[in-house]
A tleap script that builds the chain and sets N, CA, C and O, in Angstrom:
source leaprc.protein.ff14SB
mol = sequence {
  NMET ARG ARG SER ASP THR VAL ALA ARG THR
  GLY GLY ASP GLU PHE SER VAL ILE LEU GLU
  GLU PRO THR SER ARG ASP ASP ALA MET ARG
  VAL GLY GLN SER LEU VAL GLN LEU LEU ASP
  ASN PRO PHE GLU LEU GLY GLY ARG THR VAL
  ARG VAL GLY ALA SER VAL GLY ILE ALA VAL
  PHE PRO GLN ASP GLY SER ASP ALA GLU SER
  LEU SER ILE ALA ALA ASP LEU ARG MET TYR
  ALA GLY LYS GLN VAL SER SER CYS ASN GLY
  ALA GLY GLU LEU PRO HIE PRO PHE LEU ALA
  GLY GLU ALA LYS THR ARG LEU LYS LEU ALA
  CGLU
}
set mol.1.N position { -211.593 44.566 222.359 }
set mol.1.CA position { -212.113 43.877 221.174 }
set mol.1.C position { -213.542 44.353 220.930 }
set mol.1.O position { -214.246 44.789 221.841 }
set mol.2.N position { -213.939 44.250 219.661 }
set mol.2.CA position { -215.223 44.696 219.229 }
set mol.2.C position { -216.070 43.533 218.765 }
set mol.2.O position { -215.540 42.447 218.530 }
set mol.3.N position { -217.343 43.722 218.628 }
set mol.3.CA position { -218.228 42.646 218.158 }
set mol.3.C position { -217.803 42.166 216.759 }
set mol.3.O position { -218.028 41.002 216.427 }
set mol.4.N position { -217.222 42.995 215.966 }
set mol.4.CA position { -216.821 42.636 214.590 }
set mol.4.C position { -215.549 41.817 214.581 }
set mol.4.O position { -215.217 41.230 213.551 }
set mol.5.N position { -214.829 41.754 215.678 }
set mol.5.CA position { -213.585 40.995 215.756 }
set mol.5.C position { -213.885 39.490 216.022 }
set mol.5.O position { -214.944 39.132 216.539 }
set mol.6.N position { -212.916 38.636 215.650 }
set mol.6.CA position { -213.116 37.198 215.777 }
set mol.6.C position { -212.078 36.568 216.683 }
set mol.6.O position { -210.904 36.930 216.617 }
set mol.7.N position { -212.488 35.623 217.535 }
set mol.7.CA position { -211.570 34.833 218.350 }
set mol.7.C position { -211.853 33.393 217.983 }
set mol.7.O position { -212.999 32.943 217.979 }
set mol.8.N position { -210.732 32.647 217.661 }
set mol.8.CA position { -210.928 31.256 217.279 }
set mol.8.C position { -209.814 30.414 217.936 }
set mol.8.O position { -208.662 30.834 218.041 }
set mol.9.N position { -210.204 29.244 218.359 }
set mol.9.CA position { -209.213 28.306 218.934 }
set mol.9.C position { -208.546 27.630 217.688 }
set mol.9.O position { -209.236 27.047 216.850 }
set mol.10.N position { -207.226 27.721 217.593 }
set mol.10.CA position { -206.536 27.152 216.462 }
set mol.10.C position { -205.613 25.992 216.841 }
set mol.10.O position { -204.953 25.406 215.983 }
set mol.11.N position { -205.578 25.680 218.096 }
set mol.11.CA position { -204.720 24.551 218.568 }
set mol.11.C position { -205.107 24.251 219.996 }
set mol.11.O position { -206.019 24.880 220.534 }
set mol.12.N position { -204.441 23.313 220.615 }
set mol.12.CA position { -204.747 22.888 221.974 }
set mol.12.C position { -204.866 24.069 222.961 }
set mol.12.O position { -205.870 24.217 223.656 }
set mol.13.N position { -203.816 24.897 222.997 }
set mol.13.CA position { -203.855 26.034 223.884 }
set mol.13.C position { -203.562 27.313 223.125 }
set mol.13.O position { -203.061 28.283 223.692 }
set mol.14.N position { -203.876 27.309 221.847 }
set mol.14.CA position { -203.580 28.443 220.971 }
set mol.14.C position { -204.845 29.019 220.388 }
set mol.14.O position { -205.722 28.295 219.917 }
set mol.15.N position { -204.927 30.345 220.429 }
set mol.15.CA position { -206.061 31.080 219.921 }
set mol.15.C position { -205.595 32.142 218.939 }
set mol.15.O position { -204.487 32.665 219.057 }
set mol.16.N position { -206.425 32.450 217.994 }
set mol.16.CA position { -206.152 33.540 217.069 }
set mol.16.C position { -207.216 34.606 217.227 }
set mol.16.O position { -208.395 34.295 217.395 }
set mol.17.N position { -206.807 35.850 217.174 }
set mol.17.CA position { -207.727 36.995 217.275 }
set mol.17.C position { -207.597 37.726 215.921 }
set mol.17.O position { -206.500 38.129 215.534 }
set mol.18.N position { -208.679 37.884 215.238 }
set mol.18.CA position { -208.683 38.632 213.969 }
set mol.18.C position { -209.416 39.947 214.234 }
set mol.18.O position { -210.601 39.967 214.569 }
set mol.19.N position { -208.675 41.038 214.074 }
set mol.19.CA position { -209.248 42.364 214.275 }
set mol.19.C position { -209.670 42.899 212.894 }
set mol.19.O position { -208.844 43.014 211.989 }
set mol.20.N position { -210.945 43.220 212.747 }
set mol.20.CA position { -211.434 43.729 211.481 }
set mol.20.C position { -210.916 45.192 211.300 }
set mol.20.O position { -210.641 45.906 212.264 }
set mol.21.N position { -210.804 45.577 210.036 }
set mol.21.CA position { -210.271 46.887 209.766 }
set mol.21.C position { -211.290 47.993 210.134 }
set mol.21.O position { -212.475 47.697 210.287 }
set mol.22.N position { -210.859 49.226 210.276 }
set mol.22.CA position { -209.473 49.650 210.140 }
set mol.22.C position { -208.731 49.399 211.424 }
set mol.22.O position { -209.183 49.785 212.502 }
set mol.23.N position { -207.588 48.750 211.310 }
set mol.23.CA position { -206.723 48.477 212.449 }
set mol.23.C position { -205.289 48.692 212.081 }
set mol.23.O position { -204.819 48.168 211.071 }
set mol.24.N position { -204.570 49.465 212.895 }
set mol.24.CA position { -203.139 49.662 212.639 }
set mol.24.C position { -202.358 48.703 213.486 }
set mol.24.O position { -202.924 48.027 214.346 }
set mol.25.N position { -201.031 48.628 213.255 }
set mol.25.CA position { -200.194 47.778 214.087 }
set mol.25.C position { -200.232 48.230 215.534 }
set mol.25.O position { -200.224 47.409 216.451 }
set mol.26.N position { -200.274 49.555 215.739 }
set mol.26.CA position { -200.343 50.088 217.124 }
set mol.26.C position { -201.611 49.669 217.818 }
set mol.26.O position { -201.590 49.341 219.004 }
set mol.27.N position { -202.754 49.675 217.077 }
set mol.27.CA position { -204.029 49.231 217.664 }
set mol.27.C position { -203.906 47.728 218.061 }
set mol.27.O position { -204.298 47.332 219.159 }
set mol.28.N position { -203.363 46.930 217.155 }
set mol.28.CA position { -203.197 45.488 217.434 }
set mol.28.C position { -202.301 45.286 218.658 }
set mol.28.O position { -202.582 44.439 219.505 }
set mol.29.N position { -201.223 46.067 218.744 }
set mol.29.CA position { -200.333 45.962 219.938 }
set mol.29.C position { -201.078 46.277 221.200 }
set mol.29.O position { -200.888 45.605 222.214 }
set mol.30.N position { -201.943 47.308 221.166 }
set mol.30.CA position { -202.713 47.658 222.360 }
set mol.30.C position { -203.619 46.534 222.767 }
set mol.30.O position { -203.702 46.188 223.945 }
set mol.31.N position { -204.318 45.945 221.773 }
set mol.31.CA position { -205.212 44.785 222.049 }
set mol.31.C position { -204.397 43.625 222.624 }
set mol.31.O position { -204.816 43.012 223.605 }
set mol.32.N position { -203.259 43.318 222.041 }
set mol.32.CA position { -202.422 42.261 222.519 }
set mol.32.C position { -201.973 42.476 223.952 }
set mol.32.O position { -202.038 41.562 224.774 }
set mol.33.N position { -201.515 43.685 224.251 }
set mol.33.CA position { -201.094 43.988 225.612 }
set mol.33.C position { -202.235 43.921 226.591 }
set mol.33.O position { -202.065 43.477 227.727 }
set mol.34.N position { -203.419 44.367 226.150 }
set mol.34.CA position { -204.593 44.308 227.014 }
set mol.34.C position { -204.971 42.819 227.375 }
set mol.34.O position { -205.304 42.482 228.511 }
set mol.35.N position { -204.891 41.983 226.326 }
set mol.35.CA position { -205.220 40.552 226.539 }
set mol.35.C position { -204.177 39.913 227.483 }
set mol.35.O position { -204.547 39.128 228.356 }
set mol.36.N position { -202.928 40.229 227.324 }
set mol.36.CA position { -201.854 39.687 228.198 }
set mol.36.C position { -202.143 40.118 229.643 }
set mol.36.O position { -202.079 39.296 230.557 }
set mol.37.N position { -202.454 41.381 229.847 }
set mol.37.CA position { -202.713 41.898 231.189 }
set mol.37.C position { -203.993 41.248 231.776 }
set mol.37.O position { -204.026 40.868 232.947 }
set mol.38.N position { -205.031 41.133 230.943 }
set mol.38.CA position { -206.310 40.561 231.396 }
set mol.38.C position { -206.099 39.101 231.851 }
set mol.38.O position { -206.589 38.694 232.904 }
set mol.39.N position { -205.363 38.328 231.038 }
set mol.39.CA position { -205.166 36.933 231.338 }
set mol.39.C position { -204.168 36.718 232.513 }
set mol.39.O position { -204.116 35.638 233.101 }
set mol.40.N position { -203.419 37.721 232.821 }
set mol.40.CA position { -202.446 37.640 233.927 }
set mol.40.C position { -203.152 37.757 235.290 }
set mol.40.O position { -202.579 37.389 236.316 }
set mol.41.N position { -204.357 38.254 235.302 }
set mol.41.CA position { -205.108 38.392 236.571 }
set mol.41.C position { -205.574 37.062 237.062 }
set mol.41.O position { -206.135 36.296 236.279 }
set mol.42.N position { -205.372 36.735 238.340 }
set mol.42.CA position { -205.895 35.430 238.859 }
set mol.42.C position { -207.427 35.458 238.927 }
set mol.42.O position { -208.037 36.519 239.055 }
set mol.43.N position { -208.033 34.270 238.839 }
set mol.43.CA position { -209.488 34.158 238.919 }
set mol.43.C position { -209.800 32.854 239.683 }
set mol.43.O position { -208.964 31.964 239.839 }
set mol.44.N position { -211.052 32.808 240.143 }
set mol.44.CA position { -211.551 31.642 240.902 }
set mol.44.C position { -212.115 30.604 239.967 }
set mol.44.O position { -212.872 30.934 239.055 }
set mol.45.N position { -211.753 29.332 240.182 }
set mol.45.CA position { -212.226 28.220 239.390 }
set mol.45.C position { -212.370 27.006 240.313 }
set mol.45.O position { -211.378 26.485 240.823 }
set mol.46.N position { -213.577 26.575 240.516 }
set mol.46.CA position { -213.796 25.402 241.402 }
set mol.46.C position { -213.241 25.588 242.827 }
set mol.46.O position { -212.696 24.660 243.424 }
set mol.47.N position { -213.398 26.835 243.359 }
set mol.47.CA position { -212.927 27.121 244.682 }
set mol.47.C position { -211.457 27.337 244.809 }
set mol.47.O position { -210.962 27.494 245.926 }
set mol.48.N position { -210.721 27.353 243.707 }
set mol.48.CA position { -209.270 27.611 243.720 }
set mol.48.C position { -208.945 28.845 242.947 }
set mol.48.O position { -209.655 29.215 242.012 }
set mol.49.N position { -207.880 29.482 243.331 }
set mol.49.CA position { -207.364 30.616 242.570 }
set mol.49.C position { -206.434 30.104 241.455 }
set mol.49.O position { -205.477 29.371 241.708 }
set mol.50.N position { -206.741 30.507 240.238 }
set mol.50.CA position { -206.037 30.039 239.068 }
set mol.50.C position { -205.367 31.220 238.396 }
set mol.50.O position { -205.921 32.319 238.374 }
set mol.51.N position { -204.182 31.006 237.848 }
set mol.51.CA position { -203.466 32.020 237.056 }
set mol.51.C position { -203.153 31.386 235.716 }
set mol.51.O position { -202.739 30.229 235.648 }
set mol.52.N position { -203.350 32.135 234.666 }
set mol.52.CA position { -202.936 31.740 233.335 }
set mol.52.C position { -202.123 32.879 232.738 }
set mol.52.O position { -202.096 33.973 233.301 }
set mol.53.N position { -201.501 32.661 231.678 }
set mol.53.CA position { -200.769 33.703 231.027 }
set mol.53.C position { -200.898 33.581 229.510 }
set mol.53.O position { -201.532 32.653 229.009 }
set mol.54.N position { -200.316 34.488 228.805 }
set mol.54.CA position { -200.431 34.458 227.347 }
set mol.54.C position { -199.185 35.115 226.741 }
set mol.54.O position { -198.577 36.022 227.310 }
set mol.55.N position { -198.855 34.622 225.596 }
set mol.55.CA position { -197.829 35.236 224.738 }
set mol.55.C position { -198.522 35.598 223.443 }
set mol.55.O position { -199.346 34.836 222.938 }
set mol.56.N position { -198.198 36.738 222.914 }
set mol.56.CA position { -198.899 37.275 221.758 }
set mol.56.C position { -197.937 37.524 220.615 }
set mol.56.O position { -196.845 38.055 220.820 }
set mol.57.N position { -198.331 37.148 219.429 }
set mol.57.CA position { -197.569 37.459 218.216 }
set mol.57.C position { -198.518 38.186 217.273 }
set mol.57.O position { -199.651 37.759 217.050 }
set mol.58.N position { -198.035 39.277 216.735 }
set mol.58.CA position { -198.939 40.116 215.886 }
set mol.58.C position { -198.444 40.181 214.449 }
set mol.58.O position { -197.263 40.393 214.174 }
set mol.59.N position { -199.384 39.993 213.563 }
set mol.59.CA position { -199.105 40.119 212.127 }
set mol.59.C position { -200.217 40.999 211.527 }
set mol.59.O position { -201.390 40.842 211.866 }
set mol.60.N position { -199.838 41.918 210.640 }
set mol.60.CA position { -200.794 42.807 210.049 }
set mol.60.C position { -200.795 42.668 208.539 }
set mol.60.O position { -199.750 42.646 207.890 }
set mol.61.N position { -202.016 42.574 207.997 }
set mol.61.CA position { -202.229 42.457 206.520 }
set mol.61.C position { -202.174 43.856 205.924 }
set mol.61.O position { -202.801 44.747 206.496 }
set mol.62.N position { -201.497 44.119 204.855 }
set mol.62.CA position { -200.753 43.182 204.026 }
set mol.62.C position { -199.242 43.236 204.287 }
set mol.62.O position { -198.481 42.542 203.613 }
set mol.63.N position { -198.796 44.053 205.261 }
set mol.63.CA position { -197.350 44.197 205.504 }
set mol.63.C position { -196.684 42.922 205.855 }
set mol.63.O position { -195.547 42.707 205.436 }
set mol.64.N position { -197.321 42.040 206.612 }
set mol.64.CA position { -196.665 40.827 207.154 }
set mol.64.C position { -197.069 39.594 206.395 }
set mol.64.O position { -196.482 38.531 206.598 }
set mol.65.N position { -198.055 39.698 205.523 }
set mol.65.CA position { -198.505 38.523 204.757 }
set mol.65.C position { -199.696 38.850 203.936 }
set mol.65.O position { -200.456 39.769 204.243 }
set mol.66.N position { -199.869 38.057 202.834 }
set mol.66.CA position { -200.961 38.362 201.923 }
set mol.66.C position { -202.130 37.324 202.069 }
set mol.66.O position { -203.157 37.455 201.403 }
set mol.67.N position { -201.964 36.335 202.914 }
set mol.67.CA position { -203.044 35.367 203.107 }
set mol.67.C position { -203.026 34.877 204.575 }
set mol.67.O position { -202.131 35.202 205.355 }
set mol.68.N position { -204.036 34.100 204.899 }
set mol.68.CA position { -204.152 33.637 206.321 }
set mol.68.C position { -202.982 32.802 206.743 }
set mol.68.O position { -202.535 32.921 207.883 }
set mol.69.N position { -202.456 31.949 205.869 }
set mol.69.CA position { -201.312 31.082 206.233 }
set mol.69.C position { -200.068 31.898 206.531 }
set mol.69.O position { -199.407 31.666 207.544 }
set mol.70.N position { -199.742 32.838 205.679 }
set mol.70.CA position { -198.515 33.639 205.877 }
set mol.70.C position { -198.671 34.538 207.048 }
set mol.70.O position { -197.695 34.777 207.759 }
set mol.71.N position { -199.861 35.062 207.298 }
set mol.71.CA position { -200.059 35.875 208.499 }
set mol.71.C position { -199.956 35.078 209.798 }
set mol.71.O position { -199.420 35.549 210.802 }
set mol.72.N position { -200.487 33.855 209.744 }
set mol.72.CA position { -200.352 32.925 210.880 }
set mol.72.C position { -198.909 32.594 211.177 }
set mol.72.O position { -198.502 32.589 212.338 }
set mol.73.N position { -198.118 32.313 210.140 }
set mol.73.CA position { -196.719 32.007 210.320 }
set mol.73.C position { -195.987 33.209 210.904 }
set mol.73.O position { -195.184 33.068 211.827 }
set mol.74.N position { -196.269 34.402 210.358 }
set mol.74.CA position { -195.634 35.625 210.851 }
set mol.74.C position { -195.970 35.855 212.332 }
set mol.74.O position { -195.092 36.200 213.123 }
set mol.75.N position { -197.241 35.664 212.701 }
set mol.75.CA position { -197.636 35.874 214.090 }
set mol.75.C position { -196.995 34.824 214.997 }
set mol.75.O position { -196.585 35.162 216.108 }
set mol.76.N position { -196.893 33.562 214.565 }
set mol.76.CA position { -196.219 32.546 215.348 }
set mol.76.C position { -194.750 32.867 215.566 }
set mol.76.O position { -194.251 32.724 216.682 }
set mol.77.N position { -194.039 33.303 214.516 }
set mol.77.CA position { -192.661 33.678 214.636 }
set mol.77.C position { -192.485 34.813 215.629 }
set mol.77.O position { -191.565 34.777 216.445 }
set mol.78.N position { -193.327 35.796 215.579 }
set mol.78.CA position { -193.249 36.918 216.528 }
set mol.78.C position { -193.541 36.456 217.948 }
set mol.78.O position { -192.900 36.919 218.891 }
set mol.79.N position { -194.488 35.561 218.112 }
set mol.79.CA position { -194.862 35.104 219.417 }
set mol.79.C position { -193.650 34.339 220.030 }
set mol.79.O position { -193.248 34.631 221.156 }
set mol.80.N position { -193.087 33.385 219.305 }
set mol.80.CA position { -191.999 32.609 219.823 }
set mol.80.C position { -190.729 33.454 220.067 }
set mol.80.O position { -190.027 33.266 221.061 }
set mol.81.N position { -190.466 34.348 219.174 }
set mol.81.CA position { -189.326 35.265 219.365 }
set mol.81.C position { -189.600 36.228 220.530 }
set mol.81.O position { -188.687 36.563 221.284 }
set mol.82.N position { -190.799 36.651 220.671 }
set mol.82.CA position { -191.177 37.512 221.796 }
set mol.82.C position { -190.952 36.859 223.159 }
set mol.82.O position { -190.626 37.527 224.140 }
set mol.83.N position { -191.135 35.530 223.197 }
set mol.83.CA position { -190.873 34.826 224.444 }
set mol.83.C position { -189.411 34.853 224.796 }
set mol.83.O position { -189.068 34.748 225.974 }
set mol.84.N position { -188.531 34.991 223.818 }
set mol.84.CA position { -187.082 35.013 224.034 }
set mol.84.C position { -186.559 36.391 224.273 }
set mol.84.O position { -185.431 36.552 224.737 }
set mol.85.N position { -187.360 37.413 223.963 }
set mol.85.CA position { -186.869 38.788 224.135 }
set mol.85.C position { -187.652 39.420 225.261 }
set mol.85.O position { -188.834 39.726 225.101 }
set mol.86.N position { -187.011 39.621 226.397 }
set mol.86.CA position { -187.702 40.117 227.584 }
set mol.86.C position { -188.269 41.515 227.392 }
set mol.86.O position { -189.251 41.864 228.047 }
set mol.87.N position { -187.697 42.312 226.534 }
set mol.87.CA position { -188.198 43.661 226.342 }
set mol.87.C position { -189.544 43.710 225.677 }
set mol.87.O position { -190.194 44.756 225.680 }
set mol.88.N position { -189.991 42.593 225.096 }
set mol.88.CA position { -191.283 42.611 224.446 }
set mol.88.C position { -192.465 42.467 225.445 }
set mol.88.O position { -193.620 42.684 225.081 }
set mol.89.N position { -192.154 42.102 226.691 }
set mol.89.CA position { -193.182 41.975 227.711 }
set mol.89.C position { -194.369 41.144 227.291 }
set mol.89.O position { -195.506 41.481 227.622 }
set mol.90.N position { -194.130 40.052 226.561 }
set mol.90.CA position { -195.220 39.141 226.170 }
set mol.90.C position { -195.898 39.500 224.894 }
set mol.90.O position { -196.589 38.645 224.339 }
set mol.91.N position { -195.761 40.729 224.360 }
set mol.91.CA position { -196.412 41.097 223.148 }
set mol.91.C position { -195.332 41.122 222.042 }
set mol.91.O position { -194.539 42.058 221.941 }
set mol.92.N position { -195.336 40.087 221.245 }
set mol.92.CA position { -194.243 39.885 220.289 }
set mol.92.C position { -194.217 40.860 219.155 }
set mol.92.O position { -195.003 40.735 218.215 }
set mol.93.N position { -193.351 41.813 219.210 }
set mol.93.CA position { -193.186 42.763 218.097 }
set mol.93.C position { -191.680 42.925 217.916 }
set mol.93.O position { -191.001 43.563 218.720 }
set mol.94.N position { -191.173 42.320 216.822 }
set mol.94.CA position { -189.768 42.389 216.519 }
set mol.94.C position { -189.501 43.200 215.237 }
set mol.94.O position { -190.418 43.427 214.448 }
set mol.95.N position { -188.319 43.611 215.043 }
set mol.95.CA position { -188.033 44.360 213.808 }
set mol.95.C position { -188.473 43.560 212.576 }
set mol.95.O position { -188.227 42.358 212.482 }
set mol.96.N position { -189.109 44.229 211.660 }
set mol.96.CA position { -189.691 43.566 210.494 }
set mol.96.C position { -188.672 42.783 209.627 }
set mol.96.O position { -189.011 41.703 209.143 }
set mol.97.N position { -187.416 43.300 209.412 }
set mol.97.CA position { -186.489 42.531 208.593 }
set mol.97.C position { -186.216 41.140 209.092 }
set mol.97.O position { -186.094 40.214 208.289 }
set mol.98.N position { -186.114 40.960 210.397 }
set mol.98.CA position { -185.938 39.615 211.013 }
set mol.98.C position { -187.108 38.728 210.645 }
set mol.98.O position { -186.944 37.592 210.200 }
set mol.99.N position { -188.279 39.273 210.842 }
set mol.99.CA position { -189.495 38.484 210.594 }
set mol.99.C position { -189.617 38.105 209.132 }
set mol.99.O position { -189.931 36.958 208.811 }
set mol.100.N position { -189.374 39.049 208.249 }
set mol.100.CA position { -189.621 38.780 206.817 }
set mol.100.C position { -188.798 37.617 206.300 }
set mol.100.O position { -189.324 36.760 205.590 }
set mol.101.N position { -187.522 37.568 206.639 }
set mol.101.CA position { -186.648 36.486 206.190 }
set mol.101.C position { -187.081 35.131 206.803 }
set mol.101.O position { -187.136 34.111 206.116 }
set mol.102.N position { -187.377 35.157 208.086 }
set mol.102.CA position { -187.783 33.903 208.761 }
set mol.102.C position { -189.130 33.422 208.234 }
set mol.102.O position { -189.312 32.226 208.011 }
set mol.103.N position { -190.070 34.334 208.032 }
set mol.103.CA position { -191.404 33.913 207.557 }
set mol.103.C position { -191.321 33.331 206.144 }
set mol.103.O position { -191.995 32.346 205.844 }
set mol.104.N position { -190.515 33.918 205.289 }
set mol.104.CA position { -190.384 33.407 203.951 }
set mol.104.C position { -189.762 32.031 203.964 }
set mol.104.O position { -190.189 31.162 203.203 }
set mol.105.N position { -188.764 31.802 204.804 }
set mol.105.CA position { -188.128 30.517 204.958 }
set mol.105.C position { -189.116 29.466 205.410 }
set mol.105.O position { -189.196 28.378 204.839 }
set mol.106.N position { -189.890 29.815 206.473 }
set mol.106.CA position { -190.842 28.884 207.009 }
set mol.106.C position { -191.934 28.581 205.984 }
set mol.106.O position { -192.357 27.433 205.849 }
set mol.107.N position { -192.380 29.583 205.278 }
set mol.107.CA position { -193.425 29.436 204.260 }
set mol.107.C position { -192.954 28.500 203.152 }
set mol.107.O position { -193.719 27.644 202.707 }
set mol.108.N position { -191.710 28.645 202.700 }
set mol.108.CA position { -191.162 27.766 201.648 }
set mol.108.C position { -191.054 26.343 202.160 }
set mol.108.O position { -191.319 25.401 201.413 }
set mol.109.N position { -190.669 26.161 203.422 }
set mol.109.CA position { -190.592 24.831 203.995 }
set mol.109.C position { -191.941 24.167 204.064 }
set mol.109.O position { -192.066 22.961 203.849 }
set mol.110.N position { -192.981 24.981 204.374 }
set mol.110.CA position { -194.355 24.424 204.476 }
set mol.110.C position { -194.897 23.986 203.130 }
set mol.110.O position { -195.737 23.090 203.045 }
set mol.111.N position { -194.406 24.627 202.077 }
set mol.111.CA position { -194.913 24.277 200.726 }
set mol.111.C position { -194.318 22.961 200.324 }
set mol.111.O position { -194.597 22.465 199.232 }
savepdb mol mol.pdb
quit
């Protein structure tokens, strides 16, 4: 991650990372995989060894959404689907046609 990138807590145990351009889907995947690997390492906290993990969902503007809400929905769908697909290794990247239909449905339900 770079100084120009943003990390924000968006829920109880949920964070969003916004990578400033120029960023490709491959760059975002590399960052996501790096974060998963980094968080997988145990660390000391209050004299105890602690392990945490992460699941990552990636959405890229404008391919996956045209605004923050649609990008967030797309990333959430990829994250949850990635948890179900072992071949994703924690970094949710699914075929775009699956995501597009599901994201549009979720977006319509949210409206």
